[in-house]
C-alpha positions as MATLAB code, in Angstrom:
seq = 'MYSKEHKEYIKKIKINKILIFLVQITIIIGLTIIWQFLADKQIINTFITSSPKEVIKTIINLYNQNNIFNHIYITIYETFISFILGTIIGTLIAIILWWNKFIAKVMDPYLTILNSLPKVALGPIIIIWAGASINSIIIMALLISVIVTTITVYNGFSNTDINKINLLKSFKANKFQILKMVILPSNYPTIISSLKINVSMSLIGVIMGEFLVSKEGIGYLIMYGSQVFNLNLVITGIIILAVVSYIMYMIVSYIEKILIRK';
ca = [
      32.055   46.298  -37.362;
      35.939   44.626  -36.449;
      38.390   45.637  -38.928;
      40.500   43.485  -40.553;
      43.300   43.600  -38.495;
      41.538   42.883  -35.073;
      39.528   39.480  -37.316;
      42.693   37.938  -37.620;
      43.510   38.656  -34.188;
      40.921   37.042  -33.126;
      41.417   34.059  -34.991;
      45.063   33.287  -33.737;
      43.912   33.462  -30.435;
      41.245   30.906  -30.796;
      43.729   28.577  -33.193;
      46.236   28.905  -30.385;
      43.510   27.824  -27.879;
      42.593   24.983  -29.914;
      46.580   24.159  -30.246;
      47.117   24.279  -26.553;
      44.275   22.275  -25.815;
      45.225   19.184  -28.562;
      48.636   19.526  -26.982;
      47.061   18.850  -23.504;
      45.169   15.904  -24.892;
      47.772   14.261  -26.722;
      50.265   14.677  -23.728;
      47.744   12.713  -21.479;
      46.733   10.083  -23.941;
      50.851    9.690  -24.730;
      51.396    9.017  -21.203;
      48.411    6.755  -21.060;
      49.736    4.601  -24.157;
      53.016    4.842  -22.641;
      51.909    3.718  -19.257;
      49.990    0.971  -20.820;
      52.836   -0.362  -22.815;
      55.130   -0.832  -20.369;
      52.533   -2.653  -17.952;
      52.191   -5.144  -21.286;
      55.746   -5.397  -21.711;
      56.315   -5.840  -17.585;
      59.244   -3.322  -17.418;
      57.211   -1.736  -14.958;
      55.302   -3.768  -11.637;
      51.747   -3.255  -12.116;
      50.887   -4.275   -8.298;
      52.795   -1.212   -7.877;
      51.844    1.237  -11.002;
      48.959   -0.455  -12.023;
      47.622    0.226  -15.651;
      44.986    1.967  -17.483;
      43.693   -1.293  -18.135;
      42.968   -2.128  -14.233;
      42.096    1.632  -13.290;
      39.285    1.069  -16.286;
      38.134   -2.558  -14.227;
      38.206   -0.861  -10.882;
      35.767    2.308  -12.271;
      33.218   -0.467  -14.020;
      33.356   -2.644  -10.431;
      33.096    0.660   -8.111;
      30.297    1.857  -10.764;
      28.428   -1.926  -10.592;
      28.691   -1.443   -7.094;
      26.899    1.794   -7.306;
      29.923    3.470   -5.069;
      31.759    5.887   -7.645;
      29.128    8.318   -8.095;
      28.276    8.418   -4.207;
      32.067    8.934   -3.183;
      32.539   11.566   -5.828;
      29.290   13.322   -4.685;
      30.246   13.244   -0.727;
      34.081   14.986   -1.811;
      32.345   17.477   -3.977;
      29.603   18.235   -1.429;
      32.014   18.618    1.465;
      34.450   20.498   -1.128;
      31.607   23.268   -1.853;
      30.506   23.477    1.305;
      34.049   24.722    2.554;
      34.687   26.491   -0.708;
      31.736   29.049    0.206;
      32.621   29.627    3.842;
      36.319   29.536    3.404;
      35.691   32.236    0.587;
      33.068   34.551    2.769;
      34.944   33.604    6.217;
      38.248   34.200    4.855;
      37.290   37.889    3.030;
      35.601   39.297    5.783;
      39.014   38.563    7.985;
      40.534   40.023    5.410;
      37.945   43.571    5.791;
      38.525   43.194    9.358;
      42.186   43.287    9.374;
      42.303   46.111    6.764;
      40.008   47.942    8.823;
      41.743   48.246   11.773;
      45.754   48.181   11.677;
      46.330   47.392   15.476;
      44.577   43.916   15.022;
      46.533   43.242   11.443;
      49.899   43.551   13.075;
      48.987   41.996   16.013;
      47.533   38.431   14.004;
      50.223   38.464   11.571;
      52.746   36.170   13.131;
      49.662   34.048   14.146;
      48.999   33.893   10.705;
      52.186   33.159    9.543;
      52.241   30.247   11.561;
      49.001   29.014   11.313;
      49.393   29.030    7.096;
      52.555   26.774    7.566;
      51.242   24.562   10.637;
      50.940   21.199    8.726;
      46.975   20.801    9.326;
      46.797   17.278    9.435;
      48.690   17.409   12.684;
      45.468   19.006   13.867;
      43.453   16.277   12.881;
      42.929   14.260   16.231;
      42.283   17.177   17.790;
      39.820   18.290   15.306;
      38.010   14.967   15.568;
      37.922   15.076   19.299;
      36.065   18.624   19.388;
      33.606   18.038   16.310;
      33.606   14.139   16.136;
      34.471   11.701   13.566;
      32.056   13.406   11.065;
      31.445   15.277    8.133;
      32.142   18.197   10.562;
      35.149   17.547   10.952;
      35.805   17.266    6.986;
      34.806   20.706    6.825;
      36.699   22.332    9.671;
      39.969   20.683    8.415;
      39.213   22.045    5.022;
      38.407   25.595    6.765;
      41.160   25.924    8.616;
      43.417   25.706    5.402;
      41.277   27.716    2.623;
      39.836   30.358    5.537;
      44.118   31.337    6.137;
      44.897   31.290    2.473;
      41.913   33.573    1.275;
      42.657   35.354    4.110;
      46.260   36.407    3.310;
      45.293   36.889   -0.452;
      43.282   39.184    0.064;
      44.290   41.261    2.788;
      47.349   41.479    0.523;
      45.046   42.758   -2.121;
      43.919   45.414    0.120;
      46.654   46.371    1.936;
      48.437   47.262   -1.771;
      45.757   49.244   -3.136;
      46.518   52.342   -4.661;
      47.413   54.924   -1.815;
      46.434   57.540   -4.094;
      43.455   57.154   -4.615;
      42.820   56.514   -1.027;
      44.240   59.619   -0.176;
      41.729   61.515   -2.943;
      39.255   60.385   -0.907;
      40.314   60.970    1.900;
      40.408   64.570    1.068;
      36.722   64.483    0.480;
      36.370   63.520    4.172;
      34.943   60.103    3.265;
      35.017   57.627    6.221;
      36.387   54.257    6.239;
      33.163   52.602    5.071;
      33.228   54.568    2.180;
      37.017   54.054    1.199;
      35.857   50.327    1.327;
      32.904   50.469   -0.706;
      34.516   52.564   -3.514;
      38.075   51.903   -3.363;
      39.330   48.709   -1.631;
      36.503   46.251   -3.003;
      36.377   47.592   -6.580;
      40.103   47.497   -6.869;
      40.660   44.237   -5.821;
      37.720   42.772   -7.578;
      40.294   41.141   -9.719;
      42.482   39.869   -6.397;
      39.027   38.293   -4.720;
      38.268   36.385   -8.302;
      40.829   35.057   -8.296;
      41.292   34.211   -4.766;
      38.371   31.675   -5.798;
      40.937   29.167   -7.441;
      42.885   29.271   -4.686;
      40.454   28.814   -2.540;
      38.869   25.728   -4.666;
      42.075   23.550   -4.848;
      42.720   24.368   -1.354;
      39.187   23.065    0.273;
      39.671   20.098   -1.893;
      43.237   19.167   -0.433;
      41.411   19.763    2.840;
      38.609   17.624    2.245;
      40.691   14.729    1.107;
      43.184   15.064    4.144;
      40.099   14.843    6.398;
      38.613   11.858    4.621;
      42.171   10.339    5.198;
      41.386   10.579    8.907;
      37.602   10.153    9.877;
      35.468    9.274    6.604;
      33.836    6.089    5.445;
      32.612    7.501    2.270;
      34.352    9.909   -0.255;
      37.438    9.806   -2.716;
      39.747   10.543    0.092;
      38.416    7.365    1.821;
      38.665    4.692   -1.397;
      42.535    6.215   -1.570;
      42.711    5.649    1.936;
      41.158    1.958    2.215;
      43.020    1.550   -1.254;
      46.391    1.290    0.519;
      45.002   -0.222    3.784;
      44.597   -3.366    1.923;
      47.054   -2.944   -0.720;
      44.554   -2.294   -3.461;
      46.851   -0.230   -5.591;
      44.569   -0.293   -8.229;
      42.075    1.464   -6.193;
      44.403    3.872   -4.838;
      45.471    4.362   -8.120;
      41.672    4.899   -9.413;
      41.078    6.773   -6.724;
      43.617    9.594   -7.752;
      42.705   10.140  -10.977;
      39.286   10.162  -10.028;
      40.506   12.991   -7.946;
      42.412   14.750  -10.538;
      39.627   14.542  -12.806;
      37.370   16.127  -10.215;
      40.212   18.712   -9.211;
      39.957   19.919  -12.773;
      36.116   19.922  -13.581;
      35.810   22.266  -10.549;
      39.055   24.358  -11.686;
      37.731   25.200  -14.643;
      33.961   26.010  -13.261;
      35.106   28.268  -10.867;
      37.065   29.910  -14.289;
      34.341   29.902  -15.825;
      32.489   32.011  -13.037;
      35.657   34.327  -13.140;
      35.035   35.551  -16.708;
      31.599   35.704  -15.964;
      32.104   37.776  -13.140;
      35.469   39.594  -14.674;
      33.175   40.470  -17.454;
      30.153   42.080  -15.642;
];
């Protein structure tokens, strides 16, 4: 049985969460109303900024043309593949770097360079190597997500409590045992938290790839809209992208909570 104080504490947390959610919704609704008001009064140029009504009309048109769900599916599929591969590859590379300090020191400047290098600059090379297909888009996303995951997880491994490692070493534990019993368990929250970062990085990489080579997807919608000066389509694509990004982030957050509880 929970004490009265504990029940009060839980109640306050729930109320606080509800208030936060309501404020978030209020901000979105408020900004939308202001946006439409400025458009109706012609205070802003709707050709450049569009308006909520025009966005809704564009979404309806895409739905009637049976395009909207296909574009969303393509982007989510590419992001999911990139997310899974990026997480696995990035974590494996982080383990290799932790395992061999010599390799870690050799690779350190290269990881920094790759992380700071604009990946879109490599787009033409990737297209030539992998072809103008979904493969190029996934490779583009992996270039972003793998590096970020590797750096995040490896930093977590490097900052593991040295006392725990020395304790196992005193019992003649080998590197694999240290990895299994100390490094991975200690960095479980870090690895899970990296999922949030990775899903965002994967989505960014996919959109960049769709800008360059895709004929489907949310990135393609945005790029096509800009090419034909259809700003309603561009704004609509950005809003759809924001919604998809939020939903994917919430799914990963939910998975994170389940894994942490376990």
